[in-house]
N, C-alpha and C positions, 0 to 999 in steps of 0.2 A: 173358796180359794185354795183350801188345803187338799192335798192328794195323799191318801194313805199308802199308796203302793208304788209311786214313782215320782221322781223329782220333776218339776215343771221346767219349761224352757229357760226360765230365769236362772236355774241352778246348773244348766248345761255349760260346757266350756264356752267362753266368749271368743269367737273367731274373728272379731273385728278390731282387735288390738286393745280393747278396754281391759282394765284390771278387774279380776273377779273378786268380789267381796261376798263372803258367806257369813251371815249372822247366825250363830248357833245358840239356841236357848231351849228351855224345857223344864220338866219336873226334876227336882233334885233326886238323884238316885236312878234316873232313867237311862243314863249313859252318855251325857254330854261330854264328860272328860274323855271317855273312851273314843268318842267320835272325833274329838279334836286331835287326839294322839294319832289316830289313823290318818287324818288329813295331813298332819305334819309329816308322817312317813311318806305320803304321796307327793311331797314337795311344796305343800302350802306353808306359809308362815301362820302360826297359830298363837293366839293370845287368849287366855282364859280369865274370867272374872274381870272383864274390862269395864271401866266406868263409861257407859254408853253416852253420857253427856259430852265426852271428849272425842266422840267419833268424827265430827266435822273437822276438828283441829288435826287429828291424826291423818285423815285422808287428804289433807291439804298439802302434804309434803311427799316428795318422791321417796320410794322405798330404798333406793340405792343410788350411788353416784353415777352409774352408767345409764340411769334412766329406766332400767328394767324393773318392772313392778310385778313381782310374783303374786299368785293368788293368795288372798288373805282370809283366814277364818277367825272370827271374833266370837268368843263365848261370853255370855252374860246371863245373869239370873236374878232372882229376887233378893239376893244378898247385897246387890249394889245399892248404895245410898241414894234415896230419892227415887227408887224404882217406880216408874209410872208407865204402864203399857201404852196408854193413849199418847203420851209425849214421844215415846220410842217410835210408834207407828208414824206419827207426823214427821219426825226427824228423818226416818228412812224414806218416806214418800218424797221428801225434798231431794234426798240423795239420788233417787232414781231418775231425776231430771238431768243429772250430769251426763255428759257425753264421753267421759274418760273412764268411767267405772260401770260395772254390771253388778247390781246388788240383789241378793236373794236371802231369804230367811228360812232356816231349817228348825223345826220344833221336834225335840225328842220327848216322846210321851210314854206312859206306862200306866196300867190300871192301878187303882189305889191299894187293892189288896196285895198285889205283888210288891209295890213300893214299901208297904208296911212290913211285909215279910223280910225284904232286903235290909231295912233299917234295924229290925229286931235281931236279925241274924248277925249283923256287923256291929251292933250296939253303938252305932253313930247317932249323934243328935241331929234331928231335923232342923234346918235353919229357920223354919217358921213355927216350930213347936213352942218355943219360949216357955219352957217349964211344963207345957201341957203334953198329953199323950201324942205319940207319933201320928196317929190317925187324925187328930185335930190339926196338926201342922200341915199334913198332906191336903186336907180339905181346904184350909186357908190358902195354901199356895195354888191349888187348882183354880179356885175362884179368881185369884189375882191374875193368873196367867191366861185365863180363858180367851180374852180378846186377842192376845198374841197367837194362841193356837188357831183360832178361826182365821186369822189374817195371814199366817205363814204360807210361804210358797210350797213347802213340802213338810210332811209329818211322817216320822218313823215311830211306830208303836213297838216298844221292846218288851211288852208283857210276857211274850213266849220266847224271847230271844235269850241265848247265851251270849257271853261277851264275844265269842267267835262269830256268832250269827250277825251281831251288830257290826263288827269289823268288816265282814264280807259285804254287808249291805252298803256301807260307806264306800268301800273300794269300788263296787259296781257302779255306784251313782256318780262318784266324783273323781275317779282316776282318768287322767288325760290319755294315758297309754293303754289302749285296748289290747287284749291278747292277740297274738299272731293269728290264731284261729279261735272260733267260738268254743268256749269251754262247756261241755255237756256233762251234767251229773245225773245219774240214775240212782234213786234211793228207794228203800223200803221202810215202812213204819207201821205201827199198830195204832188204829183209831182209838182203842181203849186207853192208850198211853199218851194221847194228845196228837193234834195235827202238827205237821212240820211247819215252823214259822216262815220259812222261805221256800216257796215252790211255785214254779210257773205253770206246771200242768200236774194235776192230781187225778189218779185213776183208782177207783174203789173196786177191789177184787173180792169183796165179801159175798158176791153172788155165786162163787165157786164152792164146791163141797169142802168142808173144813177138815183137814187131816188131823186136827187136834183130837177129834172124837174117835179116831182109830187108835186103839191102845198102843199098838206097836209103833205108831208114827208120832205119838204125842211128844216124846222127848227129842225127836229128830227135827230137822229144819228143812227149808226149801232148797238147801244145798245138797241134801242127801237124795240118792237115786230112788229109794222107795217112795219118798214124798213126791218127787218129781213125777213118777209114774202114776201115782194116785191123782194128782192134779190134771195130768194130761188126759186121763180117762174121763174126766168130766166133759160131757158133750158140749158145754158152753165155752170151754177153754179155747179151742182152736179158732172158732169164728171170732170170738172176742179179741184174742191175741192178734189175729190177722188185721182186724179193723184198727186196733190201736197202733200196730206197726205201720200200717198204711198212712194213718193220720200223722204220725211223727215224721215219717219220711217226706210227707208233704210240707209240714210246718217248719221243720228245722232249717232247710235251705232258705226259706222265706225269712225266718228270724235272722239268719246270718246276713242275708241281703239287706235287711233293714238296719244292720250295724249292731245287733244285740250281741254282747260279749259273753254272756253267761245264760245258760238255760238249765233249770233244775226240773227233772221229771220224777215225780214221786208216786210210788205204788203203795196202797194201804190195804191191810186186812185187819182182822180184829186184834190179834195179839202182835202182829208184825214178825212172825217167825216162819210161816209156811208159805201161804199163797202169794203174798206180796214179795217175799224173798225170791221165790222161784221165778215169778213173772219179771221182776227187775233184772235178774240174771239173764233171762232169755232175751229181753228187749235190748240189754246192753250188748249181747252177742250179735244180735241182728243189726244194731246201729254200727257196730265195729265192722261188720261185713259190708255195710253201705258206705264206709269211708270215714266215719266219725271215730273219735277216741274217747268214749265215755268213761268217767270215773264212777265206780259203783260203791255205794255206802249202804249199810244195813243198820239202821238205828237201834232196833230192838231185837236183833238176832240173839244176843246173849241173855235176854230176859227169861225168867222162869216160865215154864208151861203152867198156866193157872186156869182152872175151870171157871172161876168167878169172872176172870177177865174175858174169857171166850164166850160167855153168855149161854143161852139155852141150846142144847143139842137138837139139831133138826132130825125129824123122824124119817 
């Protein structure tokens, strides 16, 4: 029932007059509080650390005197007294039978190693550790929450997310007001420094000759003319670029027709300084000429030129 990449229909805006209820839970330290804050900024009423046993009672009253019932986000976790995932699931299943509300559950997850790093970095106590190491607390909580994770309508894994990444993801999924036109982002990154956490289309440019191994180009980037000339000379660049360009010009209008508000196109090479940067710049220019207004981001442009990152030089 869980979808790692997109929210299900249950978490889409209710267009039939029903009040939207989003139950937000997940691993401690994964980003539940951040998600609730963004939802509040989007116009939701947000309540954190809510005793889930009182859910029926709260939903039995109108949210305002004029009868308007704004969307409601309710955060809960294992700190709640008498926390029992099986009872929560049964309670929510009963609520889904009501014709005045639309209920969905969002689970915020993160891998255990990253959670341990976050807790050690902030020196916070894990709620399930109870005097034990953080790792033990995380393992205990994951076991307790597993039924809810499997059952949730949508799951966001924040293992590779920054706080800004999570905020963007929540806005894209739960904002009622779509941008006036589709927002297109074109970015570059280095595979050796990790994949981008949020990208709709990823193109690997490592098949092109690597300027890093040309001594006079090593400290330059894909924004410099000598590097651009070097990449253009690769016999594979033009045919590959033209095919990618044609694919994007086919897909983007269709994404827009389907109501997609944001599209992130990412180009990767080994270090994220030469081939991916140049290609991203060229694609952005091409999309601009086609009538789009892409934003260009270069994640690793300022990173050091490092032989160990770039791998083995091709002969």
